C-alpha positions in Angstrom: 0.0 0.0 0.0 1.3 3.4 -0.9 1.4 5.8 2.0 -0.1 9.3 1.6 2.4 12.2 1.8 1.1 13.2 5.2 2.1 10.0 6.9 5.4 9.2 5.3 8.3 8.7 7.6 11.3 11.1 7.1 13.3 8.2 5.5 10.4 7.6 3.2 10.4 11.2 2.2 14.1 11.2 1.5 13.8 8.0 -0.6 10.8 9.2 -2.5 12.4 12.6 -3.2 15.7 11.1 -4.4 13.8 8.6 -6.7 11.8 11.5 -8.1 14.9 13.4 -9.0 16.6 10.2 -10.4 13.6 9.7 -12.7 14.2 13.1 -14.2 17.9 12.6 -14.5 17.5 9.3 -16.3 14.8 10.6 -18.6 17.0 13.6 -19.7 20.1 11.5 -20.2 21.5 11.8 -23.8 19.2 14.7 -24.6 20.5 18.2 -25.6 21.2 20.1 -22.4 21.2 23.8 -21.7 24.2 24.8 -19.6 23.8 27.4 -16.8 27.1 29.0 -16.0 28.0 29.3 -12.3 31.5 30.8 -12.9 35.0 29.4 -12.2 34.4 26.7 -14.7 31.4 25.3 -12.9 27.9 24.9 -14.4 24.5 23.3 -14.0 22.2 22.1 -16.6 18.4 22.4 -17.1 18.3 18.7 -16.1 19.7 19.7 -12.6 17.0 22.3 -12.2 14.2 20.0 -13.3 15.4 17.2 -11.0 15.5 19.6 -8.1 12.0 20.8 -8.8 10.8 17.2 -8.8 12.5 16.6 -5.4 11.0 19.8 -4.0 7.5 18.7 -5.0 7.9 15.5 -2.9 9.2 17.4 0.1 6.6 20.2 -0.1 3.8 17.6 -0.3 5.0 15.6 2.7 6.7 18.3 4.8 5.4 21.8 3.7 6.8 23.5 6.8 10.4 22.3 6.4 13.2 24.5 5.0 15.2 23.3 2.0 18.7 24.1 0.8 19.1 23.1 -2.8 22.2 23.1 -5.0 20.4 25.0 -7.7 17.6 26.9 -6.0 19.5 27.9 -2.9 17.8 28.5 0.5 14.0 28.1 0.8 12.8 28.8 4.3 14.9 29.9 7.3 18.6 28.8 7.1 18.6 28.1 10.9 15.4 26.1 10.8 15.3 23.0 13.0 14.3 20.9 10.1 16.2 21.5 6.8 16.6 19.3 3.8 19.9 19.3 1.9 19.4 18.6 -1.8 21.8 17.9 -4.6 19.6 17.0 -7.6 22.5 15.8 -9.8 25.8 15.2 -8.1 28.2 14.7 -11.0 26.9 17.2 -13.5 30.2 17.3 -15.4 30.0 13.5 -15.8 26.4 13.7 -16.9 26.9 16.4 -19.4 29.8 14.4 -20.9 27.7 11.3 -21.3 29.2 9.5 -18.3 26.5 7.9 -16.1 28.5 8.1 -12.8 26.1 10.4 -11.0 23.9 10.4 -7.9 20.8 12.3 -6.6 21.2 13.2 -2.9 18.5 14.1 -0.4 19.2 14.4 3.3 17.4 15.8 6.3 20.1 17.6 8.3 21.1 15.4 11.2 18.5 12.8 10.1 17.5 10.3 7.4 19.0 10.5 4.0 18.9 8.8 0.5 21.2 8.6 -2.4 19.7 7.4 -5.7 21.7 6.0 -8.6 19.5 6.8 -11.7 21.3 4.3 -14.0 21.5 1.2 -11.8 18.1 1.9 -10.2 19.7 1.4 -6.8 18.7 3.5 -3.8 20.9 3.8 -0.7 19.1 5.1 2.4 19.4 5.4 6.1 17.0 6.2 8.9 20.0 7.4 11.0 20.5 4.1 12.7 20.9 1.5 9.9 21.9 1.8 6.2 20.2 -0.2 3.5 20.1 -0.6 -0.3 16.9 -1.0 -2.3 17.3 -3.0 -5.5 14.5 -4.4 -7.6 12.0 -3.7 -4.8 14.1 -5.6 -2.2 15.9 -4.0 0.8 19.2 -5.3 2.1 21.5 -4.0 4.9 24.7 -2.3 3.7 27.9 -4.1 4.6 31.1 -2.1 4.2 34.3 -4.0 3.4 37.8 -3.0 2.3 38.2 -6.2 0.2 38.1 -4.4 -3.1 41.1 -2.2 -2.1 39.6 0.5 -4.4 39.9 4.1 -3.0 38.1 7.0 -4.6 40.1 10.2 -4.3 38.5 13.5 -5.2 41.1 15.6 -7.1 38.8 18.6 -7.8 39.6 22.1 -6.6 39.5 24.0 -4.4 42.3 22.9 -2.1 41.6 24.6 1.3 44.0 22.4 3.2 47.0 22.9 0.9 49.9 22.8 1.3 49.4 20.6 4.3 47.1 18.2 2.4 46.6 17.8 -1.3 44.8 14.6 -2.5 47.2 14.2 -5.4 50.1 13.8 -3.0 48.3 10.8 -1.4 48.5 9.0 -4.7 52.3 9.5 -4.8 52.8 7.8 -1.4 54.5 4.5 -1.9 52.4 2.8 0.7 49.2 3.8 -1.2 49.9 1.9 -4.3 51.2 -1.1 -2.3 47.9 -1.4 -0.5 45.2 0.3 -2.5 44.2 1.1 -6.1 43.0 4.6 -6.8 39.8 5.6 -8.5 38.6 9.2 -9.1 34.8 9.8 -8.8 33.8 13.3 -7.7 30.3 12.4 -6.7 28.6 11.3 -3.5 28.0 8.0 -5.3 31.5 7.2 -4.1 30.4 7.5 -0.5 27.4 5.2 -1.1 29.8 2.7 -2.6 32.0 2.7 0.5 28.9 2.0 2.7 28.0 -0.8 0.3 31.4 -2.5 0.1 32.1 -1.5 -3.5 34.9 0.8 -2.4 37.4 0.5 0.5 37.4 4.3 1.1 36.8 7.8 -0.1 39.1 10.8 0.4 38.5 14.5 -0.3 39.5 17.9 0.9 37.0 20.6 1.9 35.5 22.4 4.8 32.5 21.3 6.9 31.1 18.7 4.5 28.5 17.3 6.9 26.2 20.2 6.0 27.1 20.2 2.3 24.3 19.3 -0.2 27.0 17.3 -2.0 28.1 15.1 0.9 25.5 15.1 3.7 23.6 12.1 2.4 26.7 10.0 1.7 28.2 10.8 5.1 25.0 9.8 6.8 25.0 6.5 4.9 28.6 5.7 5.8 28.1 6.5 9.5 24.9 4.4 9.7 26.6 1.5 7.9 29.4 1.5 10.5 32.2 3.0 8.4 34.9 5.1 10.0 34.4 8.7 9.0 36.6 11.7 10.0 38.2 14.7 8.4 41.6 14.4 6.7 43.2 15.5 10.0 41.4 12.7 11.9 39.1 15.2 13.7 35.3 14.4 13.8 33.4 15.6 10.8 31.8 18.9 11.6 32.5 22.6 11.7 36.0 22.1 13.0 36.8 19.4 10.5 38.7 19.5 7.3 37.7 17.4 4.3 36.7 13.7 4.6 38.2 10.3 5.0 35.4 7.7 4.9 36.7 4.1 5.2 35.1 0.7 5.4 37.0 -0.3 8.5 39.4 1.1 11.1 42.5 -0.5 9.6 41.9 1.1 6.2 41.1 4.5 7.8 44.3 4.3 10.0 46.5 3.5 7.0 45.1 6.4 4.9 45.5 8.9 7.8 49.1 7.8 8.3 49.8 8.4 4.6 48.1 11.8 4.7 50.2 12.8 7.7 53.4 11.6 6.1 52.7 13.8 3.1 51.8 16.8 5.2 
């Protein structure tokens, strides 16, 4: 039975909203896109905007009083509201515009449930804040992180706020890294969902307080609920005082990566 918007749980809202955005992203794939310049080489497309509107329709129907911070539409409602949704309708716009399907749709209630939808696989990763699951072909399964793949996604995109103390590219040059891991580069929160699901051993990026970022909040929530080890690149807890992100499937992988980061600092 389909629940009415008024009685959806927050995790249901997050999942439904992410799926609504993913439907738009999938439908627009391969079509001619209008680029909307953001400056400094960054851009959105009309598919980003349409996906965000689809997400907003779900949130407005279920939680009309909640605030929303959207990647494209900005702040709607009070920025200091107790309940605020963080929305990135198309995380990986550059990939998408280039015809590369490595993208994700992210919806997270700040400090609460979250969902990451992969439009192309049809998989939806979600958490109620306590457990993390994947929905595939209508079936739900608990996410089980593992470092067995040895694959580590490293975000090499600018800016580099922690340089010269930390630059992600330096991590790849550490001899211990190539002895233990194999690098991949995926600048999308899909990478964080893959860590939670055991498809990646870890994810590393620079940045500020990513826990409240529309790009990362949902992926961080997934990893934490799945039992991953998540800190800043300096080992500090993720939050206002943190720098960047190291999300690892287990403590051993996390410790190894931190030791390599410190060795390059």
